[in-house]
C-alpha positions, -999 to +999 in steps of 0.1 A: +001+001+003+010+035-006+027+055+023+010+087+031+032+114+023+029+157+023+003+153-003-019+124+012-035+097+005-054+092-028-088+086-019-095+055-037-067+036-013-090+052+019-121+035-001-100+003-002-098+003+037-132+013+045-142-016+020-118-047+038-133-030+069-171-030+063-172-047+026-207-029+010-223-062+001-228-071+037-252-036+038-287-044+037-303-049+003-323-009+010-293+007+020-272+032-004-231+027+011-201+043-002-185+070-023-212+097-022-186+130-037-150+131-041-125+125-069-112+088-062-073+102-074-076+136-052-052+137-018-068+130+016-050+148+037-075+150+071-107+126+073-133+138+101-159+110+110-193+121+125-229+101+128-248+123+105-237+146+070-256+173+079-249+209+072-232+217+104-209+188+099-197+194+064-188+232+080-171+218+106-149+201+078-146+228+061-133+248+088-112+219+102-094+214+064-108+184+064-108+164+029-131+132+033-160+126+062-168+092+071-206+092+082-230+060+094-256+076+076-261+079+042-266+117+026-291+102-008-305+070+009-338+079-011-337+094-043-337+132-048-348+149-081-326+184-074-290+195-058-304+232-055-295+255-027-329+257-020-330+227+000-305+210+030-298+181+004-295+204-023-271+218-002-249+196+012-240+181-023-233+218-032-206+227-003-190+188-003-183+192-042-176+240-038-150+231-009-137+197-028-150+175+001-151+143-002-180+119+013-178+080+023-206+062+038-208+031+056-242+019+069-255-014+078-228-027+064-210-010+100-234-020+121-230-061+109-195-057+106-172-070+131-162-044+155-192-025+141-218-002+160-233-033+177-194-044+188-197-010+210-226-010+216-220-042+237-184-031+249-202-004+266-231-020+280-198-042+300-206-074+277-176-093+266-177-123+244-216-121+223-235-132+195-253-123+167-289-116+181-303-124+147-297-136+113-308-108+081-304-112+046-277-136+054-257-117+082-259-112+118-277-077+129-272-072+168-256-084+195-265-104+231-246-115+255-244-118+296-236-094+321-202-106+342-226-108+370-266-098+380-274-055+381-303-035+389-319-023+362-314+014+371-277+009+380-271-005+343-290+017+327-268+046+347-239+029+334-248+030+303-257+069+305-216+076+313-206+057+284-223+074+258-220+111+248-246+136+265-279+144+246-305+162+259-331+140+268-306+112+276-317+072+277-354+058+283-361+029+306-393+004+309-391-018+338-386-019+375-360+004+387-343-027+412-352-054+387-321-075+385-309-080+349-278-099+333-282-112+296-286-085+271-295-077+235-283-047+215-293-036+185-281-003+172-304+023+157-337+024+152-345-020+170-383-022+176-387-041+144-361-071+166-386-081+193-393-112+182-356-124+181-348-108+218-378-128+235-357-159+215-323-143+228-337-144+267-320-113+272-340-094+300-329-062+289-327-047+254-311-020+243-315+001+212-334+032+202-359+051+184-385+027+200-424+039+186-451+041+212-472+010+202-444-015+197-428-004+229-454-005+247-470-040+230-433-059+239-440-047+276-476-064+278-462-096+257-437-096+289-463-086+319-475-123+310-445-142+315-417-126+339-415-094+331-391-090+306-370-084+284-369-042+301-370-023+276-336+010+278-341+033+246-308+046+242-313+070+216-303+064+178-273+095+180-257+081+208-262+046+205-241+050+173-217+075+177-197+049+198-186+029+168-168+061+161-137+057+184-136+022+164-131+033+133-109+054+143-089+031+153-093+006+129-091+026+101-053+048+109-035+012+108-054-005+077-041+026+063-003+023+072-003+060+085+005+052+118+036+081+123+024+101+098+006+132+087-024+119+076-046+123+104-080+112+111-107+133+137-139+129+157-168+154+149-175+174+179-205+183+164-240+168+181-263+153+157-291+141+181-318+168+167-332+177+201-326+203+225-334+200+260-366+183+280-390+199+295-409+178+325-389+143+328-405+120+354-366+112+375-362+078+382-367+066+420-354+033+434-376+007+438-400+022+415-409+022+377-387+050+354 
């Protein structure tokens, strides 16, 4: 592999490294991953990692002299018919092209990768060895494993909150504060379509995000006719997937053979969680229900 120099690595070399780590053919069929903007031959000296390719992240990249943004979420997941700057998508595409910033997205292929989003969330929960939660389109999605010893649901949630990036909403929990938990299922991002797999895994608690009212309520109703599990932890979409960014940085630099060179890999300081503040939230109490 070519060694980085003052002119940087060609973008195609970085793309090849990303595709070795997160093969595009492991992405779900509905997904859109890969290179969104950029010339394969343009030099890359500074890389920014982020969850979302928002206008604020692109501004951060421009102000920081970044040549390549790598995000988890795609910019163009659904078809668009205009990239005029009168829309946010069009403004984003224009900013990337005008400022010669490449964009690469690794989404569900990063979710299912070994040491991907699922593994990062499992580690934040305190899990060691894990297995796949379910198999979707031939690849394992989510993780399930056991804590070294049982802990209360409240203590588990507090420990997880401390490992996540801070957001306005924090995390939401369904279940008694003092309930013991040890077996944990995790799925970064939106996960309320996987309750059957969670039940099959016999997890005491399910950690995911974007839990909608009806699926979550039905899951708790089903739990009530059994032993009360799985309890639910909604860790937030942005926060549950942000955990992958340090892992990506730590894997990408050695893959590029860039240690000790001028190639920099930065993690975005922009919080792309959309919520700003919460009013009237109920506080947890020991012995009660959150």
